[in-house]
mmCIF file of the N, C-alpha and C atoms, coordinates in Angstrom:
data_MODEL
# 
_entry.id   MODEL 
# 
loop_
_atom_site.group_PDB 
_atom_site.id 
_atom_site.type_symbol 
_atom_site.label_atom_id 
_atom_site.label_alt_id 
_atom_site.label_comp_id 
_atom_site.label_asym_id 
_atom_site.label_entity_id 
_atom_site.label_seq_id 
_atom_site.pdbx_PDB_ins_code 
_atom_site.Cartn_x 
_atom_site.Cartn_y 
_atom_site.Cartn_z 
_atom_site.occupancy 
_atom_site.B_iso_or_equiv 
_atom_site.pdbx_formal_charge 
_atom_site.auth_seq_id 
_atom_site.auth_comp_id 
_atom_site.auth_asym_id 
_atom_site.auth_atom_id 
_atom_site.pdbx_PDB_model_num 
ATOM 1   N N  . UNK A 1 1  ? 106.712 98.863 85.621  1.00 0.00 ? 1  UNK A N  1 
ATOM 2   C CA . UNK A 1 1  ? 107.676 97.897 86.084  1.00 0.00 ? 1  UNK A CA 1 
ATOM 3   C C  . UNK A 1 1  ? 107.268 96.537 85.539  1.00 0.00 ? 1  UNK A C  1 
ATOM 4   N N  . UNK A 1 2  ? 108.242 95.765 85.099  1.00 0.00 ? 2  UNK A N  1 
ATOM 5   C CA . UNK A 1 2  ? 108.007 94.430 84.579  1.00 0.00 ? 2  UNK A CA 1 
ATOM 6   C C  . UNK A 1 2  ? 108.389 93.333 85.557  1.00 0.00 ? 2  UNK A C  1 
ATOM 7   N N  . UNK A 1 3  ? 109.051 93.713 86.649  1.00 0.00 ? 3  UNK A N  1 
ATOM 8   C CA . UNK A 1 3  ? 109.553 92.728 87.602  1.00 0.00 ? 3  UNK A CA 1 
ATOM 9   C C  . UNK A 1 3  ? 109.460 93.298 89.010  1.00 0.00 ? 3  UNK A C  1 
ATOM 10  N N  . UNK A 1 4  ? 109.065 92.468 89.964  1.00 0.00 ? 4  UNK A N  1 
ATOM 11  C CA . UNK A 1 4  ? 109.021 92.901 91.359  1.00 0.00 ? 4  UNK A CA 1 
ATOM 12  C C  . UNK A 1 4  ? 109.227 91.716 92.277  1.00 0.00 ? 4  UNK A C  1 
ATOM 13  N N  . UNK A 1 5  ? 109.734 91.970 93.464  1.00 0.00 ? 5  UNK A N  1 
ATOM 14  C CA . UNK A 1 5  ? 109.906 90.941 94.478  1.00 0.00 ? 5  UNK A CA 1 
ATOM 15  C C  . UNK A 1 5  ? 108.874 91.189 95.572  1.00 0.00 ? 5  UNK A C  1 
ATOM 16  N N  . UNK A 1 6  ? 108.071 90.174 95.865  1.00 0.00 ? 6  UNK A N  1 
ATOM 17  C CA . UNK A 1 6  ? 106.954 90.331 96.790  1.00 0.00 ? 6  UNK A CA 1 
ATOM 18  C C  . UNK A 1 6  ? 106.906 89.126 97.724  1.00 0.00 ? 6  UNK A C  1 
ATOM 19  N N  . UNK A 1 7  ? 106.632 89.367 99.000  1.00 0.00 ? 7  UNK A N  1 
ATOM 20  C CA . UNK A 1 7  ? 106.438 88.238 99.914  1.00 0.00 ? 7  UNK A CA 1 
ATOM 21  C C  . UNK A 1 7  ? 104.987 87.780 99.834  1.00 0.00 ? 7  UNK A C  1 
ATOM 22  N N  . UNK A 1 8  ? 104.790 86.497 99.795  1.00 0.00 ? 8  UNK A N  1 
ATOM 23  C CA . UNK A 1 8  ? 103.474 85.872 99.726  1.00 0.00 ? 8  UNK A CA 1 
ATOM 24  C C  . UNK A 1 8  ? 102.622 86.428 98.580  1.00 0.00 ? 8  UNK A C  1 
ATOM 25  N N  . UNK A 1 9  ? 103.130 86.375 97.355  1.00 0.00 ? 9  UNK A N  1 
ATOM 26  C CA . UNK A 1 9  ? 102.373 86.908 96.220  1.00 0.00 ? 9  UNK A CA 1 
ATOM 27  C C  . UNK A 1 9  ? 101.181 86.020 95.868  1.00 0.00 ? 9  UNK A C  1 
ATOM 28  N N  . UNK A 1 10 ? 100.150 86.633 95.331  1.00 0.00 ? 10 UNK A N  1 
ATOM 29  C CA . UNK A 1 10 ? 98.986  85.905 94.856  1.00 0.00 ? 10 UNK A CA 1 
ATOM 30  C C  . UNK A 1 10 ? 98.860  86.153 93.364  1.00 0.00 ? 10 UNK A C  1 
ATOM 31  N N  . UNK A 1 11 ? 98.962  85.081 92.564  1.00 0.00 ? 11 UNK A N  1 
ATOM 32  C CA . UNK A 1 11 ? 98.875  85.267 91.114  1.00 0.00 ? 11 UNK A CA 1 
ATOM 33  C C  . UNK A 1 11 ? 97.483  85.724 90.685  1.00 0.00 ? 11 UNK A C  1 
ATOM 34  N N  . UNK A 1 12 ? 97.438  86.514 89.641  1.00 0.00 ? 12 UNK A N  1 
ATOM 35  C CA . UNK A 1 12 ? 96.182  86.955 89.032  1.00 0.00 ? 12 UNK A CA 1 
ATOM 36  C C  . UNK A 1 12 ? 96.327  86.784 87.525  1.00 0.00 ? 12 UNK A C  1 
ATOM 37  N N  . UNK A 1 13 ? 95.318  87.163 86.790  1.00 0.00 ? 13 UNK A N  1 
ATOM 38  C CA . UNK A 1 13 ? 95.416  87.101 85.330  1.00 0.00 ? 13 UNK A CA 1 
ATOM 39  C C  . UNK A 1 13 ? 96.507  88.022 84.807  1.00 0.00 ? 13 UNK A C  1 
ATOM 40  N N  . UNK A 1 14 ? 96.728  89.124 85.496  1.00 0.00 ? 14 UNK A N  1 
ATOM 41  C CA . UNK A 1 14 ? 97.701  90.117 85.049  1.00 0.00 ? 14 UNK A CA 1 
ATOM 42  C C  . UNK A 1 14 ? 99.112  89.874 85.577  1.00 0.00 ? 14 UNK A C  1 
ATOM 43  N N  . UNK A 1 15 ? 99.227  89.004 86.587  1.00 0.00 ? 15 UNK A N  1 
ATOM 44  C CA . UNK A 1 15 ? 100.527 88.807 87.241  1.00 0.00 ? 15 UNK A CA 1 
ATOM 45  C C  . UNK A 1 15 ? 100.877 87.321 87.265  1.00 0.00 ? 15 UNK A C  1 
ATOM 46  N N  . UNK A 1 16 ? 102.071 87.000 86.790  1.00 0.00 ? 16 UNK A N  1 
ATOM 47  C CA . UNK A 1 16 ? 102.605 85.638 86.912  1.00 0.00 ? 16 UNK A CA 1 
ATOM 48  C C  . UNK A 1 16 ? 103.532 85.608 88.118  1.00 0.00 ? 16 UNK A C  1 
ATOM 49  N N  . UNK A 1 17 ? 103.421 84.555 88.909  1.00 0.00 ? 17 UNK A N  1 
ATOM 50  C CA . UNK A 1 17 ? 104.252 84.417 90.104  1.00 0.00 ? 17 UNK A CA 1 
ATOM 51  C C  . UNK A 1 17 ? 105.199 83.243 89.904  1.00 0.00 ? 17 UNK A C  1 
ATOM 52  N N  . UNK A 1 18 ? 106.473 83.506 90.093  1.00 0.00 ? 18 UNK A N  1 
ATOM 53  C CA . UNK A 1 18 ? 107.499 82.470 90.000  1.00 0.00 ? 18 UNK A CA 1 
ATOM 54  C C  . UNK A 1 18 ? 108.232 82.445 91.337  1.00 0.00 ? 18 UNK A C  1 
ATOM 55  N N  . UNK A 1 19 ? 108.146 81.320 92.085  1.00 0.00 ? 19 UNK A N  1 
ATOM 56  C CA . UNK A 1 19 ? 108.879 81.255 93.352  1.00 0.00 ? 19 UNK A CA 1 
ATOM 57  C C  . UNK A 1 19 ? 110.356 81.493 93.115  1.00 0.00 ? 19 UNK A C  1 
ATOM 58  N N  . UNK A 1 20 ? 110.945 82.316 93.973  1.00 0.00 ? 20 UNK A N  1 
ATOM 59  C CA . UNK A 1 20 ? 112.325 82.719 93.787  1.00 0.00 ? 20 UNK A CA 1 
ATOM 60  C C  . UNK A 1 20 ? 113.244 81.961 94.739  1.00 0.00 ? 20 UNK A C  1 
ATOM 61  N N  . UNK A 1 21 ? 112.907 81.993 96.038  1.00 0.00 ? 21 UNK A N  1 
ATOM 62  C CA . UNK A 1 21 ? 113.711 81.281 97.015  1.00 0.00 ? 21 UNK A CA 1 
ATOM 63  C C  . UNK A 1 21 ? 112.949 81.128 98.318  1.00 0.00 ? 21 UNK A C  1 
ATOM 64  N N  . UNK A 1 22 ? 113.371 80.201 99.143  1.00 0.00 ? 22 UNK A N  1 
ATOM 65  C CA . UNK A 1 22 ? 112.803 79.992 100.465 1.00 0.00 ? 22 UNK A CA 1 
ATOM 66  C C  . UNK A 1 22 ? 113.677 80.722 101.475 1.00 0.00 ? 22 UNK A C  1 
ATOM 67  N N  . UNK A 1 23 ? 113.067 81.373 102.424 1.00 0.00 ? 23 UNK A N  1 
ATOM 68  C CA . UNK A 1 23 ? 113.806 82.095 103.459 1.00 0.00 ? 23 UNK A CA 1 
ATOM 69  C C  . UNK A 1 23 ? 113.601 81.419 104.812 1.00 0.00 ? 23 UNK A C  1 
ATOM 70  N N  . UNK A 1 24 ? 114.648 81.347 105.582 1.00 0.00 ? 24 UNK A N  1 
ATOM 71  C CA . UNK A 1 24 ? 114.562 80.843 106.936 1.00 0.00 ? 24 UNK A CA 1 
ATOM 72  C C  . UNK A 1 24 ? 113.912 81.907 107.808 1.00 0.00 ? 24 UNK A C  1 
ATOM 73  N N  . UNK A 1 25 ? 113.052 81.490 108.735 1.00 0.00 ? 25 UNK A N  1 
ATOM 74  C CA . UNK A 1 25 ? 112.409 82.418 109.642 1.00 0.00 ? 25 UNK A CA 1 
ATOM 75  C C  . UNK A 1 25 ? 113.406 82.792 110.742 1.00 0.00 ? 25 UNK A C  1 
ATOM 76  N N  . UNK A 1 26 ? 113.470 84.062 111.097 1.00 0.00 ? 26 UNK A N  1 
ATOM 77  C CA . UNK A 1 26 ? 114.361 84.518 112.158 1.00 0.00 ? 26 UNK A CA 1 
ATOM 78  C C  . UNK A 1 26 ? 113.579 85.335 113.176 1.00 0.00 ? 26 UNK A C  1 
ATOM 79  N N  . UNK A 1 27 ? 114.138 85.468 114.361 1.00 0.00 ? 27 UNK A N  1 
ATOM 80  C CA . UNK A 1 27 ? 113.549 86.263 115.431 1.00 0.00 ? 27 UNK A CA 1 
ATOM 81  C C  . UNK A 1 27 ? 114.499 87.419 115.728 1.00 0.00 ? 27 UNK A C  1 
ATOM 82  N N  . UNK A 1 28 ? 113.971 88.622 115.769 1.00 0.00 ? 28 UNK A N  1 
ATOM 83  C CA . UNK A 1 28 ? 114.783 89.799 116.098 1.00 0.00 ? 28 UNK A CA 1 
ATOM 84  C C  . UNK A 1 28 ? 114.446 90.234 117.524 1.00 0.00 ? 28 UNK A C  1 
ATOM 85  N N  . UNK A 1 29 ? 115.490 90.565 118.282 1.00 0.00 ? 29 UNK A N  1 
ATOM 86  C CA . UNK A 1 29 ? 115.278 90.970 119.672 1.00 0.00 ? 29 UNK A CA 1 
ATOM 87  C C  . UNK A 1 29 ? 116.429 91.835 120.151 1.00 0.00 ? 29 UNK A C  1 
ATOM 88  N N  . UNK A 1 30 ? 116.215 92.485 121.258 1.00 0.00 ? 30 UNK A N  1 
ATOM 89  C CA . UNK A 1 30 ? 117.251 93.289 121.895 1.00 0.00 ? 30 UNK A CA 1 
ATOM 90  C C  . UNK A 1 30 ? 118.392 92.381 122.345 1.00 0.00 ? 30 UNK A C  1 
ATOM 91  N N  . UNK A 1 31 ? 119.622 92.856 122.282 1.00 0.00 ? 31 UNK A N  1 
ATOM 92  C CA . UNK A 1 31 ? 120.758 92.060 122.773 1.00 0.00 ? 31 UNK A CA 1 
ATOM 93  C C  . UNK A 1 31 ? 120.629 91.702 124.257 1.00 0.00 ? 31 UNK A C  1 
ATOM 94  N N  . UNK A 1 32 ? 119.810 92.446 124.985 1.00 0.00 ? 32 UNK A N  1 
ATOM 95  C CA . UNK A 1 32 ? 119.655 92.159 126.417 1.00 0.00 ? 32 UNK A CA 1 
ATOM 96  C C  . UNK A 1 32 ? 118.505 91.189 126.715 1.00 0.00 ? 32 UNK A C  1 
ATOM 97  N N  . UNK A 1 33 ? 117.778 90.756 125.690 1.00 0.00 ? 33 UNK A N  1 
ATOM 98  C CA . UNK A 1 33 ? 116.668 89.808 125.891 1.00 0.00 ? 33 UNK A CA 1 
ATOM 99  C C  . UNK A 1 33 ? 117.213 88.472 126.391 1.00 0.00 ? 33 UNK A C  1 
ATOM 100 N N  . UNK A 1 34 ? 116.430 87.784 127.184 1.00 0.00 ? 34 UNK A N  1 
ATOM 101 C CA . UNK A 1 34 ? 116.880 86.513 127.768 1.00 0.00 ? 34 UNK A CA 1 
ATOM 102 C C  . UNK A 1 34 ? 117.173 85.434 126.720 1.00 0.00 ? 34 UNK A C  1 
ATOM 103 N N  . UNK A 1 35 ? 116.623 85.547 125.531 1.00 0.00 ? 35 UNK A N  1 
ATOM 104 C CA . UNK A 1 35 ? 116.877 84.563 124.472 1.00 0.00 ? 35 UNK A CA 1 
ATOM 105 C C  . UNK A 1 35 ? 118.027 84.967 123.545 1.00 0.00 ? 35 UNK A C  1 
ATOM 106 N N  . UNK A 1 36 ? 118.562 86.156 123.716 1.00 0.00 ? 36 UNK A N  1 
ATOM 107 C CA . UNK A 1 36 ? 119.509 86.724 122.753 1.00 0.00 ? 36 UNK A CA 1 
ATOM 108 C C  . UNK A 1 36 ? 120.827 85.959 122.630 1.00 0.00 ? 36 UNK A C  1 
ATOM 109 N N  . UNK A 1 37 ? 121.272 85.299 123.655 1.00 0.00 ? 37 UNK A N  1 
ATOM 110 C CA . UNK A 1 37 ? 122.565 84.622 123.597 1.00 0.00 ? 37 UNK A CA 1 
ATOM 111 C C  . UNK A 1 37 ? 122.490 83.200 123.057 1.00 0.00 ? 37 UNK A C  1 
ATOM 112 N N  . UNK A 1 38 ? 121.313 82.759 122.676 1.00 0.00 ? 38 UNK A N  1 
ATOM 113 C CA . UNK A 1 38 ? 121.164 81.409 122.139 1.00 0.00 ? 38 UNK A CA 1 
ATOM 114 C C  . UNK A 1 38 ? 121.568 81.372 120.676 1.00 0.00 ? 38 UNK A C  1 
ATOM 115 N N  . UNK A 1 39 ? 122.078 80.229 120.278 1.00 0.00 ? 39 UNK A N  1 
ATOM 116 C CA . UNK A 1 39 ? 122.427 80.047 118.868 1.00 0.00 ? 39 UNK A CA 1 
ATOM 117 C C  . UNK A 1 39 ? 121.171 79.845 118.025 1.00 0.00 ? 39 UNK A C  1 
ATOM 118 N N  . UNK A 1 40 ? 120.157 79.231 118.619 1.00 0.00 ? 40 UNK A N  1 
ATOM 119 C CA . UNK A 1 40 ? 118.889 78.999 117.923 1.00 0.00 ? 40 UNK A CA 1 
ATOM 120 C C  . UNK A 1 40 ? 117.743 79.200 118.908 1.00 0.00 ? 40 UNK A C  1 
ATOM 121 N N  . UNK A 1 41 ? 116.612 79.649 118.405 1.00 0.00 ? 41 UNK A N  1 
ATOM 122 C CA . UNK A 1 41 ? 115.401 79.820 119.213 1.00 0.00 ? 41 UNK A CA 1 
ATOM 123 C C  . UNK A 1 41 ? 114.333 78.917 118.621 1.00 0.00 ? 41 UNK A C  1 
ATOM 124 N N  . UNK A 1 42 ? 113.786 78.046 119.427 1.00 0.00 ? 42 UNK A N  1 
ATOM 125 C CA . UNK A 1 42 ? 112.726 77.142 118.994 1.00 0.00 ? 42 UNK A CA 1 
ATOM 126 C C  . UNK A 1 42 ? 111.379 77.822 119.242 1.00 0.00 ? 42 UNK A C  1 
ATOM 127 N N  . UNK A 1 43 ? 110.364 77.357 118.561 1.00 0.00 ? 43 UNK A N  1 
ATOM 128 C CA . UNK A 1 43 ? 109.028 77.942 118.711 1.00 0.00 ? 43 UNK A CA 1 
ATOM 129 C C  . UNK A 1 43 ? 108.587 77.937 120.174 1.00 0.00 ? 43 UNK A C  1 
ATOM 130 N N  . UNK A 1 44 ? 108.792 76.855 120.870 1.00 0.00 ? 44 UNK A N  1 
ATOM 131 C CA . UNK A 1 44 ? 108.350 76.763 122.270 1.00 0.00 ? 44 UNK A CA 1 
ATOM 132 C C  . UNK A 1 44 ? 109.038 77.788 123.168 1.00 0.00 ? 44 UNK A C  1 
ATOM 133 N N  . UNK A 1 45 ? 110.220 78.248 122.767 1.00 0.00 ? 45 UNK A N  1 
ATOM 134 C CA . UNK A 1 45 ? 110.933 79.268 123.549 1.00 0.00 ? 45 UNK A CA 1 
ATOM 135 C C  . UNK A 1 45 ? 110.195 80.604 123.543 1.00 0.00 ? 45 UNK A C  1 
ATOM 136 N N  . UNK A 1 46 ? 109.289 80.786 122.576 1.00 0.00 ? 46 UNK A N  1 
ATOM 137 C CA . UNK A 1 46 ? 108.561 82.057 122.443 1.00 0.00 ? 46 UNK A CA 1 
ATOM 138 C C  . UNK A 1 46 ? 107.284 82.102 123.281 1.00 0.00 ? 46 UNK A C  1 
ATOM 139 N N  . UNK A 1 47 ? 106.957 81.000 123.947 1.00 0.00 ? 47 UNK A N  1 
ATOM 140 C CA . UNK A 1 47 ? 105.742 80.942 124.755 1.00 0.00 ? 47 UNK A CA 1 
ATOM 141 C C  . UNK A 1 47 ? 105.689 82.103 125.753 1.00 0.00 ? 47 UNK A C  1 
ATOM 142 N N  . UNK A 1 48 ? 104.631 82.909 125.643 1.00 0.00 ? 48 UNK A N  1 
ATOM 143 C CA . UNK A 1 48 ? 104.376 83.981 126.598 1.00 0.00 ? 48 UNK A CA 1 
ATOM 144 C C  . UNK A 1 48 ? 105.208 85.238 126.433 1.00 0.00 ? 48 UNK A C  1 
ATOM 145 N N  . UNK A 1 49 ? 106.084 85.304 125.435 1.00 0.00 ? 49 UNK A N  1 
ATOM 146 C CA . UNK A 1 49 ? 106.908 86.510 125.284 1.00 0.00 ? 49 UNK A CA 1 
ATOM 147 C C  . UNK A 1 49 ? 106.090 87.653 124.696 1.00 0.00 ? 49 UNK A C  1 
ATOM 148 N N  . UNK A 1 50 ? 106.496 88.889 124.997 1.00 0.00 ? 50 UNK A N  1 
ATOM 149 C CA . UNK A 1 50 ? 105.905 90.058 124.359 1.00 0.00 ? 50 UNK A CA 1 
ATOM 150 C C  . UNK A 1 50 ? 106.410 90.080 122.924 1.00 0.00 ? 50 UNK A C  1 
ATOM 151 N N  . UNK A 1 51 ? 105.515 90.342 121.979 1.00 0.00 ? 51 UNK A N  1 
ATOM 152 C CA . UNK A 1 51 ? 105.805 90.109 120.572 1.00 0.00 ? 51 UNK A CA 1 
ATOM 153 C C  . UNK A 1 51 ? 105.307 91.277 119.732 1.00 0.00 ? 51 UNK A C  1 
ATOM 154 N N  . UNK A 1 52 ? 106.127 91.739 118.821 1.00 0.00 ? 52 UNK A N  1 
ATOM 155 C CA . UNK A 1 52 ? 105.694 92.727 117.833 1.00 0.00 ? 52 UNK A CA 1 
ATOM 156 C C  . UNK A 1 52 ? 105.389 91.940 116.571 1.00 0.00 ? 52 UNK A C  1 
ATOM 157 N N  . UNK A 1 53 ? 104.151 91.961 116.138 1.00 0.00 ? 53 UNK A N  1 
ATOM 158 C CA . UNK A 1 53 ? 103.700 91.152 115.006 1.00 0.00 ? 53 UNK A CA 1 
ATOM 159 C C  . UNK A 1 53 ? 103.369 92.041 113.816 1.00 0.00 ? 53 UNK A C  1 
ATOM 160 N N  . UNK A 1 54 ? 103.102 91.399 112.698 1.00 0.00 ? 54 UNK A N  1 
ATOM 161 C CA . UNK A 1 54 ? 102.591 92.115 111.534 1.00 0.00 ? 54 UNK A CA 1 
ATOM 162 C C  . UNK A 1 54 ? 101.092 92.294 111.704 1.00 0.00 ? 54 UNK A C  1 
ATOM 163 N N  . UNK A 1 55 ? 100.494 93.223 110.961 1.00 0.00 ? 55 UNK A N  1 
ATOM 164 C CA . UNK A 1 55 ? 99.060  93.452 110.984 1.00 0.00 ? 55 UNK A CA 1 
ATOM 165 C C  . UNK A 1 55 ? 98.321  92.168 110.609 1.00 0.00 ? 55 UNK A C  1 
ATOM 166 N N  . UNK A 1 56 ? 97.174  91.923 111.247 1.00 0.00 ? 56 UNK A N  1 
ATOM 167 C CA . UNK A 1 56 ? 96.430  90.674 111.061 1.00 0.00 ? 56 UNK A CA 1 
ATOM 168 C C  . UNK A 1 56 ? 95.994  90.401 109.627 1.00 0.00 ? 56 UNK A C  1 
ATOM 169 N N  . UNK A 1 57 ? 95.859  91.423 108.797 1.00 0.00 ? 57 UNK A N  1 
ATOM 170 C CA . UNK A 1 57 ? 95.372  91.182 107.434 1.00 0.00 ? 57 UNK A CA 1 
ATOM 171 C C  . UNK A 1 57 ? 96.499  90.867 106.441 1.00 0.00 ? 57 UNK A C  1 
ATOM 172 N N  . UNK A 1 58 ? 97.745  90.802 106.904 1.00 0.00 ? 58 UNK A N  1 
ATOM 173 C CA . UNK A 1 58 ? 98.870  90.504 106.020 1.00 0.00 ? 58 UNK A CA 1 
ATOM 174 C C  . UNK A 1 58 ? 99.154  89.001 105.985 1.00 0.00 ? 58 UNK A C  1 
ATOM 175 N N  . UNK A 1 59 ? 99.473  88.462 104.821 1.00 0.00 ? 59 UNK A N  1 
ATOM 176 C CA . UNK A 1 59 ? 99.768  87.028 104.709 1.00 0.00 ? 59 UNK A CA 1 
ATOM 177 C C  . UNK A 1 59 ? 100.917 86.574 105.616 1.00 0.00 ? 59 UNK A C  1 
ATOM 178 N N  . UNK A 1 60 ? 101.916 87.391 105.799 1.00 0.00 ? 60 UNK A N  1 
ATOM 179 C CA . UNK A 1 60 ? 103.043 87.019 106.662 1.00 0.00 ? 60 UNK A CA 1 
ATOM 180 C C  . UNK A 1 60 ? 102.568 86.807 108.106 1.00 0.00 ? 60 UNK A C  1 
ATOM 181 N N  . UNK A 1 61 ? 101.634 87.625 108.568 1.00 0.00 ? 61 UNK A N  1 
ATOM 182 C CA . UNK A 1 61 ? 101.090 87.463 109.928 1.00 0.00 ? 61 UNK A CA 1 
ATOM 183 C C  . UNK A 1 61 ? 100.335 86.152 110.038 1.00 0.00 ? 61 UNK A C  1 
ATOM 184 N N  . UNK A 1 62 ? 99.518  85.850 109.040 1.00 0.00 ? 62 UNK A N  1 
ATOM 185 C CA . UNK A 1 62 ? 98.764  84.591 109.076 1.00 0.00 ? 62 UNK A CA 1 
ATOM 186 C C  . UNK A 1 62 ? 99.709  83.393 109.095 1.00 0.00 ? 62 UNK A C  1 
ATOM 187 N N  . UNK A 1 63 ? 100.807 83.480 108.360 1.00 0.00 ? 63 UNK A N  1 
ATOM 188 C CA . UNK A 1 63 ? 101.783 82.387 108.333 1.00 0.00 ? 63 UNK A CA 1 
ATOM 189 C C  . UNK A 1 63 ? 102.489 82.250 109.680 1.00 0.00 ? 63 UNK A C  1 
ATOM 190 N N  . UNK A 1 64 ? 102.884 83.348 110.288 1.00 0.00 ? 64 UNK A N  1 
ATOM 191 C CA . UNK A 1 64 ? 103.527 83.289 111.610 1.00 0.00 ? 64 UNK A CA 1 
ATOM 192 C C  . UNK A 1 64 ? 102.536 82.745 112.647 1.00 0.00 ? 64 UNK A C  1 
ATOM 193 N N  . UNK A 1 65 ? 101.292 83.224 112.612 1.00 0.00 ? 65 UNK A N  1 
ATOM 194 C CA . UNK A 1 65 ? 100.275 82.720 113.548 1.00 0.00 ? 65 UNK A CA 1 
ATOM 195 C C  . UNK A 1 65 ? 100.050 81.222 113.367 1.00 0.00 ? 65 UNK A C  1 
ATOM 196 N N  . UNK A 1 66 ? 100.002 80.765 112.110 1.00 0.00 ? 66 UNK A N  1 
ATOM 197 C CA . UNK A 1 66 ? 99.815  79.343 111.816 1.00 0.00 ? 66 UNK A CA 1 
ATOM 198 C C  . UNK A 1 66 ? 100.990 78.539 112.386 1.00 0.00 ? 66 UNK A C  1 
ATOM 199 N N  . UNK A 1 67 ? 102.196 79.024 112.162 1.00 0.00 ? 67 UNK A N  1 
ATOM 200 C CA . UNK A 1 67 ? 103.397 78.358 112.655 1.00 0.00 ? 67 UNK A CA 1 
ATOM 201 C C  . UNK A 1 67 ? 103.345 78.217 114.182 1.00 0.00 ? 67 UNK A C  1 
ATOM 202 N N  . UNK A 1 68 ? 103.016 79.293 114.866 1.00 0.00 ? 68 UNK A N  1 
ATOM 203 C CA . UNK A 1 68 ? 102.945 79.244 116.329 1.00 0.00 ? 68 UNK A CA 1 
ATOM 204 C C  . UNK A 1 68 ? 101.853 78.295 116.809 1.00 0.00 ? 68 UNK A C  1 
ATOM 205 N N  . UNK A 1 69 ? 100.707 78.285 116.128 1.00 0.00 ? 69 UNK A N  1 
ATOM 206 C CA . UNK A 1 69 ? 99.609  77.365 116.485 1.00 0.00 ? 69 UNK A CA 1 
ATOM 207 C C  . UNK A 1 69 ? 100.048 75.909 116.364 1.00 0.00 ? 69 UNK A C  1 
ATOM 208 N N  . UNK A 1 70 ? 100.783 75.578 115.304 1.00 0.00 ? 70 UNK A N  1 
ATOM 209 C CA . UNK A 1 70 ? 101.268 74.206 115.096 1.00 0.00 ? 70 UNK A CA 1 
ATOM 210 C C  . UNK A 1 70 ? 102.051 73.733 116.313 1.00 0.00 ? 70 UNK A C  1 
ATOM 211 N N  . UNK A 1 71 ? 102.812 74.621 116.913 1.00 0.00 ? 71 UNK A N  1 
ATOM 212 C CA . UNK A 1 71 ? 103.631 74.271 118.073 1.00 0.00 ? 71 UNK A CA 1 
ATOM 213 C C  . UNK A 1 71 ? 102.952 74.581 119.406 1.00 0.00 ? 71 UNK A C  1 
ATOM 214 N N  . UNK A 1 72 ? 101.698 75.004 119.363 1.00 0.00 ? 72 UNK A N  1 
ATOM 215 C CA . UNK A 1 72 ? 100.955 75.281 120.585 1.00 0.00 ? 72 UNK A CA 1 
ATOM 216 C C  . UNK A 1 72 ? 101.487 76.459 121.368 1.00 0.00 ? 72 UNK A C  1 
ATOM 217 N N  . UNK A 1 73 ? 102.063 77.425 120.670 1.00 0.00 ? 73 UNK A N  1 
ATOM 218 C CA . UNK A 1 73 ? 102.691 78.578 121.320 1.00 0.00 ? 73 UNK A CA 1 
ATOM 219 C C  . UNK A 1 73 ? 101.780 79.797 121.251 1.00 0.00 ? 73 UNK A C  1 
ATOM 220 N N  . UNK A 1 74 ? 101.646 80.475 122.385 1.00 0.00 ? 74 UNK A N  1 
ATOM 221 C CA . UNK A 1 74 ? 100.909 81.733 122.433 1.00 0.00 ? 74 UNK A CA 1 
ATOM 222 C C  . UNK A 1 74 ? 101.872 82.836 122.854 1.00 0.00 ? 74 UNK A C  1 
ATOM 223 N N  . UNK A 1 75 ? 101.893 83.913 122.073 1.00 0.00 ? 75 UNK A N  1 
ATOM 224 C CA . UNK A 1 75 ? 102.715 85.078 122.402 1.00 0.00 ? 75 UNK A CA 1 
ATOM 225 C C  . UNK A 1 75 ? 101.800 86.224 122.788 1.00 0.00 ? 75 UNK A C  1 
ATOM 226 N N  . UNK A 1 76 ? 102.346 87.234 123.451 1.00 0.00 ? 76 UNK A N  1 
ATOM 227 C CA . UNK A 1 76 ? 101.588 88.435 123.812 1.00 0.00 ? 76 UNK A CA 1 
ATOM 228 C C  . UNK A 1 76 ? 101.858 89.491 122.740 1.00 0.00 ? 76 UNK A C  1 
ATOM 229 N N  . UNK A 1 77 ? 100.929 89.644 121.805 1.00 0.00 ? 77 UNK A N  1 
ATOM 230 C CA . UNK A 1 77 ? 101.131 90.635 120.745 1.00 0.00 ? 77 UNK A CA 1 
ATOM 231 C C  . UNK A 1 77 ? 100.969 92.007 121.367 1.00 0.00 ? 77 UNK A C  1 
ATOM 232 N N  . UNK A 1 78 ? 102.087 92.677 121.480 1.00 0.00 ? 78 UNK A N  1 
ATOM 233 C CA . UNK A 1 78 ? 102.161 94.002 122.115 1.00 0.00 ? 78 UNK A CA 1 
ATOM 234 C C  . UNK A 1 78 ? 101.895 95.118 121.120 1.00 0.00 ? 78 UNK A C  1 
ATOM 235 N N  . UNK A 1 79 ? 102.237 94.862 119.859 1.00 0.00 ? 79 UNK A N  1 
ATOM 236 C CA . UNK A 1 79 ? 102.114 95.882 118.810 1.00 0.00 ? 79 UNK A CA 1 
ATOM 237 C C  . UNK A 1 79 ? 102.038 95.156 117.466 1.00 0.00 ? 79 UNK A C  1 
ATOM 238 N N  . UNK A 1 80 ? 101.302 95.731 116.512 1.00 0.00 ? 80 UNK A N  1 
ATOM 239 C CA . UNK A 1 80 ? 101.218 95.154 115.171 1.00 0.00 ? 80 UNK A CA 1 
ATOM 240 C C  . UNK A 1 80 ? 101.710 96.167 114.146 1.00 0.00 ? 80 UNK A C  1 
ATOM 241 N N  . UNK A 1 81 ? 102.581 95.702 113.270 1.00 0.00 ? 81 UNK A N  1 
ATOM 242 C CA . UNK A 1 81 ? 103.133 96.546 112.199 1.00 0.00 ? 81 UNK A CA 1 
ATOM 243 C C  . UNK A 1 81 ? 102.348 96.358 110.913 1.00 0.00 ? 81 UNK A C  1 
ATOM 244 N N  . UNK A 1 82 ? 102.108 97.410 110.224 1.00 0.00 ? 82 UNK A N  1 
ATOM 245 C CA . UNK A 1 82 ? 101.404 97.341 108.940 1.00 0.00 ? 82 UNK A CA 1 
ATOM 246 C C  . UNK A 1 82 ? 102.356 97.226 107.823 1.00 0.00 ? 82 UNK A C  1 
# 
């Protein structure tokens, strides 16, 4: 393969990385969740919620954790996805 789309790529000697686009962060939840009817969810709204996160060794998880720390938000990581 000569082309691939990757989240949080790290360039190496063998791989050139060209930023493609910026994505807005979204929150996925059950339609019955207390936050589901809002037009927007702010970081502080996530304080104390049960949360399904990415595995700790993935760059996306580190970025989400960093984002939550900036806003002083702690979530209850109930499960981690690899």
